[in-house]
VODO-664836 format. One line per 3 residues: number of its first residue (from 1); for each residue x, y, z of C-alpha. Coordinates in steps of 0.001 Angstrom, whole numbers, plus 500000, padded with zeros to 6 digits. Each point is the difference from the previous one (the first is absolute). Layout:
N
NUM	X/Y/Z  ...
This chain:
316
1	868228/157286/465648  502376/502153/498351  499633/502320/502836
4	502072/497292/501553  503469/501323/498134  500803/504165/499522
7	503226/500271/500415  503198/498067/499949  503724/500467/499867
10	502543/497930/498262  503441/500194/502422  502420/499008/497378
13	499767/500244/496119  502700/497716/498289  498566/497300/497706
16	497980/498128/502267  499019/502569/501376  499004/501745/496715
19	498080/496518/499124  497375/499630/502971  499016/503551/499143
22	499233/499608/496595  498146/496683/500735  498337/501826/502554
25	498543/502702/497505  499285/496579/498034  497381/499132/502703
28	499299/503194/501221  498557/500337/496459  498109/496874/500222
31	498475/500403/503344  499096/503983/499038  502135/501457/503064
34	501168/503281/500274  502704/500988/502044  503400/502368/500599
37	503792/498255/499259  502640/501485/502744  503602/498384/499006
40	502799/500255/503302  503350/500214/498331  503879/500104/500859
43	501004/501157/496740  498815/503033/497417  500534/498444/497069
46	497394/500572/497297  497052/497869/499970  499201/499098/496443
49	496543/501316/498709  498428/496486/500333  500424/500168/503345
52	500196/503381/500653  496020/500600/498962  498858/497546/502791
55	502057/502113/502863  497934/502298/501533  502459/501210/502439
58	504229/499580/500135  501069/499695/503816  503612/500149/500483
61	499836/500472/504122  498016/497710/502465  498417/502848/502073
64	498041/501158/496716  498150/496597/500018  496252/500193/500792
67	498359/497901/502432  497174/498875/498249  501021/497369/496913
70	497994/497097/499751  502814/497983/498262  503741/499900/500376
73	501812/498463/497406  503791/499115/501908  501728/499518/496240
76	503720/501466/501155  502896/497766/501001  499205/496967/502061
79	502425/501384/502521  497986/503113/500645  496953/498118/500736
82	499814/499530/503595  500701/503740/500609  497544/500960/497131
85	497290/497918/501557  499909/501335/503338  500457/503609/498546
88	496257/499365/498031  498216/497786/501883  498432/502537/502190
91	499723/502396/496603  497752/497128/498023  497521/497604/500385
94	501138/497182/497479  503440/499139/498717  501473/498197/497014
97	503796/498697/500845  502561/499121/497002  501700/496335/500924
100	501588/499446/502429  498400/501129/502563  503397/501044/502219
103	503954/499497/499238  500671/498331/502978  497741/497872/502598
106	501277/501988/503295  496553/502122/499494  497079/499741/502867
109	497060/500226/497828  498165/501299/503512  502031/503217/499231
112	498400/501107/496904  496849/500967/501687  497598/498370/496807
115	496137/500812/499836  498403/497184/500620  496879/500522/498128
118	502311/500480/496475  501410/498436/497293  503806/499126/500513
121	501458/498056/496611  503090/498987/499017  501022/499379/496635
124	499720/496491/498691  499053/500490/496344  501324/496694/498832
127	497313/498628/501934  497366/501698/497452  501744/498476/497080
130	498059/497329/498235  502500/497425/500266  499919/500159/503591
133	496417/500074/500322  499758/496937/498340  502425/498115/501717
136	497985/501410/502790  497284/497844/499135  502052/496900/498605
139	502087/499465/503025  497587/498468/502297  499221/497088/497540
142	503826/499140/499998  502122/497755/501913  503141/502420/499698
145	503437/498801/501275  501997/502718/499384  500282/503285/498229
148	502521/501685/498530  499797/503798/499517  502489/502683/497984
151	500127/503358/499608  503070/501458/497247  500966/502570/498745
154	502369/502490/498807  500231/503298/501872  501252/501806/497527
157	497542/499208/497635  497730/500939/502353  499314/504088/499247
160	501363/500269/496128  502555/503523/500232  499956/500202/503740
163	503154/498997/501727  498939/497014/501791  502837/500776/502819
166	498150/503629/501104  496429/497535/500213  498882/499326/503108
169	500202/496746/499376  503799/500071/499987  499938/501318/503919
172	499645/498146/502847  499559/503142/502442  496366/501380/497628
175	499067/496686/500549  501320/497913/496505  501538/496508/499206
178	497601/496535/499098  498711/499942/503305  498127/502647/500175
181	499296/501127/496690  499337/496264/498527  497736/499506/503608
184	497063/499056/497823  500885/496285/499287  499619/499563/503365
187	496222/501751/500497  498820/497716/497213  501643/497245/501443
190	498332/500500/503405  496693/500385/498356  500180/497348/497616
193	501674/497720/502871  499791/501002/503769  502838/500981/501805
196	503003/497551/500750  501115/498834/502761  503857/500134/499573
199	501655/502262/497761  503630/499389/498598  501830/502711/498237
202	503428/501866/498805  499941/503366/498623  502679/502370/499033
205	501799/501746/497041  501840/497648/497231  500340/501495/496804
208	501765/502809/498195  497002/502458/500249  500689/503283/501890
211	497930/500112/502441  500283/499667/503642  496565/498154/500655
214	499725/496011/499382  499374/498690/496617  499263/496154/501338
217	498502/498916/502290  498396/496013/500205  497399/498857/502529
220	499022/496015/500907  496942/500138/501606  498495/497066/501926
223	496115/499027/500588  498895/497576/501602  499131/497800/496334
226	502103/501974/497579  503435/502082/499363  500088/502866/498367
229	503263/501687/498371  499948/503510/498790  502955/501497/497871
232	500213/504035/500034  502641/501979/497793  501184/503055/498237
235	502409/498139/497437  497844/498041/497997  500574/500692/496398
238	496644/498482/498704  496510/500985/502453  498864/497500/501505
241	496736/500015/502638  498893/496666/500236  498250/497429/502016
244	500494/495981/499372  497735/498063/502661  501108/496407/500431
247	496532/498047/500591  499057/496324/500169  499141/499561/496460
250	502524/502474/498489  501484/503600/499443  497978/503272/500125
253	502216/502548/498077  499025/503433/500377  501406/503321/498205
256	498984/503088/501332  501922/501948/497630  497993/498072/497432
259	496918/499671/501574  500196/496312/499239  498742/496836/501995
262	501612/496394/498586  499325/496590/501106  501588/496492/499786
265	496665/497880/501041  498645/500135/495945  497750/503492/501186
268	500074/503322/497628  502429/502774/500789  498249/503320/500912
271	501259/502721/498835  498295/503873/500635  500503/502824/498293
274	500113/502901/502485  502297/503229/499085  502483/500144/503764
277	497879/502593/501496  496751/498359/500164  500849/498547/503457
280	500908/503311/501043  496596/501198/498996  498455/497398/501567
283	502026/500785/503396  498651/503219/499641  496339/498984/499257
286	500218/497755/503769  501345/502921/501576  498247/502924/499026
289	496631/497449/500329  500732/498710/504134  499951/503843/500137
292	496722/500506/498027  498357/496994/501951  500786/501304/503807
295	502897/497675/500627  502350/499511/502670  502755/498116/497808
298	503266/499984/501304  503192/497627/498984  502502/502099/501775
301	500618/496457/502669  500286/497926/497471  502173/501951/497643
304	502406/500598/502544  500443/496265/500687  500651/499393/496519
307	502591/502461/500316  501244/498411/503018  499744/496776/497625
310	502204/501339/497409  502615/501333/502689  500537/496679/500920
313	497618/499672/502897  498606/496996/500726  496182/499877/500902
316	498846/500170/503407
């Protein structure tokens, strides 16, 4: 089966690209897979030794790309995703795209010319967290009235010793802003509860932060039997990533940052001991196993629907 993966290419090696590269190497060792890795780069910044040791070939011009990649990882800025996917579609069998899939909702998926038998996966790592997986088991047995979700953090604290004004999150043009940057929340909301019937939203730049992307987005989503509130911001001084589920029998409170689920109806709280990278490793295993099992998994259309939802378009 390892013959299915002989050559991969990373388009972009920022922080998330490096995480995926290192996790891919871990999974490859587990599976006994050996391959060469190319990196298409737009900067001549020297790679760290721990990353460089994995790279067989650095490419600085698209004309130097090969045409027989088994996997392409699209891990560059969001505003480059569409053109990168189109460029690489005929050069690879399978593709892993970092979230969100695009930076806006005016693209036509048919123009991507994707391989119908390939695996196309758009990242959704929160689905693979123990808290979300456990909630997925619990929810079918609950009568839910409403849900409140928050993801709040302080952008200047995200990357120590890095000027927050210069990161892609601060740039609307590059695809930054809470609407796209924190699309994880909309992804797991649809994973747990499906798509809503209507969505009302406001978003914009409200804080003192020196950025040109939106730093606040607030949504209210209407379902046939429940309502969901979602709050996303870049200016909260205390990191919060929480889900409150209000049910007939009480309240279920989930803290994704602390890996806990608590109940008000007498059930014992649930604690998970796991590092943040565990969910990314599970995600990478899922992706690689789909390839090794000759699956044709493709969540591009779903991810595009989630993007439209985040951008304030009501589901059809």
